[in-house]
C-alpha positions in Angstrom: -74.8 -8.0 113.2 -76.3 -6.3 110.1 -74.4 -5.9 106.9 -74.5 -2.1 107.4 -72.8 -2.3 110.8 -70.2 -4.8 109.4 -69.3 -2.4 106.6 -69.0 0.5 109.1 -66.6 -1.4 111.4 -64.5 -2.5 108.4 -64.1 1.1 107.2 -63.0 2.2 110.7 -60.4 -0.6 110.8 -59.0 0.3 107.4 -58.8 4.0 108.3 -56.9 3.1 111.5 -54.5 0.9 109.7 -53.8 3.5 107.1 -53.1 6.1 109.8 -50.6 3.9 111.6 -48.8 3.1 108.3 -48.4 6.7 107.4 -46.4 7.4 110.6 -43.6 5.0 109.8 -40.3 6.8 109.4 -38.0 5.3 106.8 -34.3 5.5 107.8 -31.6 5.6 105.2 -28.0 4.6 105.5 -26.7 8.1 104.6 -25.4 10.5 107.2 -25.1 14.2 107.4 -22.0 15.5 105.7 -19.2 16.4 108.0 -18.5 20.1 108.5 -15.7 21.7 106.5 -12.5 22.4 108.3 -10.8 25.0 106.3 -8.3 27.1 108.3 -8.4 30.8 107.2 -5.3 32.9 106.9 -6.4 36.3 108.3 -4.9 39.2 106.4 -3.4 37.1 103.6 -4.3 37.2 99.9 -3.4 35.3 96.8 -2.8 37.0 93.4 -4.2 35.1 90.5 -1.5 34.3 87.9 -2.1 33.2 84.3 -3.1 29.6 84.3 -4.3 29.5 87.9 -7.6 27.9 88.8 -9.5 28.3 92.1 -9.0 24.6 92.8 -5.2 25.1 92.4 -5.1 28.1 94.7 -7.2 26.4 97.3 -5.1 23.2 97.1 -1.9 25.3 97.5 -3.1 26.9 100.6 -4.9 23.9 102.2 -8.3 25.5 102.0 -11.6 23.9 100.8 -12.4 25.4 97.4 -16.0 26.0 98.5 -14.8 28.1 101.4 -12.4 30.1 99.2 -15.2 30.7 96.7 -17.6 31.9 99.4 -15.0 34.2 101.0 -14.5 35.9 97.7 -18.1 35.9 96.4 -17.3 33.5 93.5 -20.0 31.1 92.3 -19.6 28.0 90.2 -18.0 27.3 87.8 -15.4 29.3 89.9 -14.1 31.5 87.1 -11.1 33.7 88.1 -8.9 36.2 86.2 -5.1 37.0 86.1 -4.3 39.8 88.5 -7.4 39.2 90.7 -6.7 39.3 94.4 -8.3 36.5 96.5 -8.8 36.7 100.3 -7.7 33.6 102.1 -10.0 34.4 105.0 -13.7 35.4 105.4 -14.6 39.0 105.2 -15.5 39.2 108.8 -12.2 37.8 110.0 -9.9 40.2 111.8 -6.3 39.9 113.0 -6.2 40.0 116.7 -3.5 42.2 118.1 -2.1 41.9 121.7 -2.8 44.8 124.0 0.1 47.1 124.6 2.0 46.3 127.7 2.9 49.9 128.3 -0.6 51.0 128.9 -1.4 48.3 131.5 0.5 49.9 134.5 -1.1 53.3 133.8 -4.6 51.8 133.7 -3.9 49.9 137.0 -2.6 53.1 138.7 -5.5 55.3 137.7 -8.0 52.7 138.9 -6.1 52.4 142.2 -6.0 56.1 142.8 -9.6 56.5 141.8 -10.5 53.9 144.5 -8.9 56.1 147.2 -5.8 54.1 147.8 -3.0 56.4 149.2 -0.1 57.0 146.8 3.3 55.5 147.6 5.7 57.8 149.5 9.4 57.9 148.6 11.5 55.3 150.4 8.5 53.1 151.2 9.0 49.4 150.8 6.9 47.6 148.2 5.8 44.0 148.2 7.6 41.7 145.8 5.5 41.0 142.7 3.8 37.6 142.7 5.6 34.8 141.0 4.1 33.8 137.7 2.1 30.7 137.7 3.5 28.0 135.5 0.9 25.9 133.8 1.4 22.6 132.1 0.0 22.7 128.5 -2.9 20.3 128.0 -2.2 17.2 126.0 -4.3 17.3 122.9 -5.5 13.9 121.8 -4.8 13.0 118.2 -7.8 13.5 115.9 -9.1 10.3 114.3 -8.8 10.3 110.5 -12.1 10.9 108.7 -13.8 7.8 107.3 -14.4 7.6 103.6 -17.0 5.8 101.6 -14.8 6.0 98.5 -13.2 2.7 97.3 -9.6 3.8 96.9 -7.0 1.9 94.9 -3.3 2.4 94.6 -2.5 4.9 91.8 0.7 3.3 90.6 2.9 0.2 90.9 6.2 0.7 92.7 8.0 0.9 96.0 6.8 3.2 98.8 9.6 5.7 99.3 8.2 8.4 101.7 5.3 8.3 104.1 2.8 11.0 105.2 3.9 13.2 108.1 1.3 15.4 109.6 2.3 19.1 109.6 5.4 18.5 107.5 4.9 20.7 104.3 7.1 18.4 102.1 5.4 15.2 103.3 1.7 15.8 102.9 1.3 12.6 101.0 3.3 9.5 100.0 5.9 9.0 97.3 5.9 5.9 95.1 9.0 5.1 93.1 9.0 3.4 89.7 10.4 3.5 86.2 10.0 6.5 84.0 6.9 6.0 81.9 5.1 3.8 84.5 1.3 4.5 84.2 -0.3 6.7 86.8 -4.0 5.8 87.4 -6.9 7.5 89.0 -7.3 6.2 92.6 -11.1 6.5 92.4 -13.9 7.7 90.2 -14.1 11.5 89.8 -13.7 14.7 87.8 -10.4 16.3 86.9 -10.4 19.8 88.5 -6.7 20.7 87.8 -4.2 19.6 85.2 -1.1 21.8 84.9 2.3 22.7 86.3 1.5 26.0 88.1 1.9 24.7 91.7 5.5 25.0 92.8 7.0 21.8 94.1 4.5 19.4 92.4 5.8 19.5 88.8 3.2 18.2 86.3 0.1 17.8 88.5 -3.3 16.3 88.2 -6.0 16.8 90.9 -9.2 14.8 90.9 -12.4 15.7 92.8 -14.2 12.6 94.0 -17.1 14.3 95.8 -17.7 17.5 97.7 -15.2 16.7 100.4 -12.5 14.4 98.9 -9.7 15.2 96.4 -6.7 13.2 95.2 -3.5 14.7 93.7 -0.8 13.1 91.5 2.5 15.1 91.1 5.9 14.9 89.4 4.5 13.3 86.2 6.4 13.3 83.0 3.2 13.9 81.1 -0.5 14.5 81.8 -3.1 12.6 79.8 -6.3 14.3 81.0 -7.6 17.8 80.8 -9.7 19.7 83.4 -13.3 18.7 83.3 -12.6 15.1 82.2 -14.6 12.4 84.0 -12.3 9.5 85.0 -12.9 6.0 86.4 -10.9 4.3 89.1 -7.9 2.6 87.5 -8.0 4.8 84.4 -4.5 6.1 83.3 -4.3 9.9 83.8 -0.5 10.5 83.6 2.9 9.0 83.0 5.4 8.8 85.9 8.3 11.1 85.7 10.5 13.5 87.7 9.3 17.0 87.1 10.0 18.9 90.2 11.6 15.8 91.8 15.2 14.4 92.0 14.1 11.0 90.7 11.3 9.3 88.9 8.4 9.0 91.4 4.7 9.7 91.9 3.8 12.1 94.8 0.2 11.1 95.8 -2.0 13.0 98.2 -5.6 12.5 99.5 -7.3 15.6 100.9 -10.4 15.9 102.9 -12.1 19.4 102.9 -8.8 20.8 101.6 -6.7 19.2 104.4 -4.1 16.5 103.6 -4.7 13.1 105.3 -2.6 10.0 105.4 -3.2 8.0 102.2 -2.1 4.8 103.8 -5.1 4.9 106.1 -7.5 4.8 103.1 -5.5 2.7 100.5 -5.9 -1.1 100.6 -3.2 -3.0 102.3 -0.4 -4.3 100.0 
């Protein structure tokens, strides 16, 4: 075989190898983010008070802050003003109203007469109305808790006093007892998005955003040691345990996913 033919065959082989290599798909370990699960409150609004933040209002109402911002046309950095009214539902949402029961018989009668059915004569017997069908409500399987890639750690030393109870407004997290002045630490890396006492029932409260979906909250502190916007590391002290808004010295700790409380004990390491 001549040198010219060998060079030509080598060029074709290299071209084919390059073409095959370019079609390789590289897969990463990341997955698409889970959809947000905010539950709107059709017809309800929140009036902004002095000291409120959008994160605080979203937290108070169990709504993802991104949804609340979108529903009210607010862009980052989510600036709001005292006296401003915020919708707790998307603009297109409407409150469904049940149809009036008084209009149903008239509608049925007019349709029957229009169809040519003779009208009832006085004294005529009528058939008994059909018995209502009793249906057994379907059993809803419990929803598995969302998985988290965040490396959580316990926010304080102490004894577990109260556990999370789904749907119970006063038990949307866990309570950890301890001595007054016990350090309260960040449960994971993040940014402080709320530091104040404007949320009724939480006392001196700190909320940390860990990523677009996960928040953690630390309530009833005696004193807060971080301001909004501060970047904190896991284990960094952010507050001092106290009893503001509580009957005893304790830390109320919550983890929220897309605005919804989840059981912290599912995510915290075993003790």
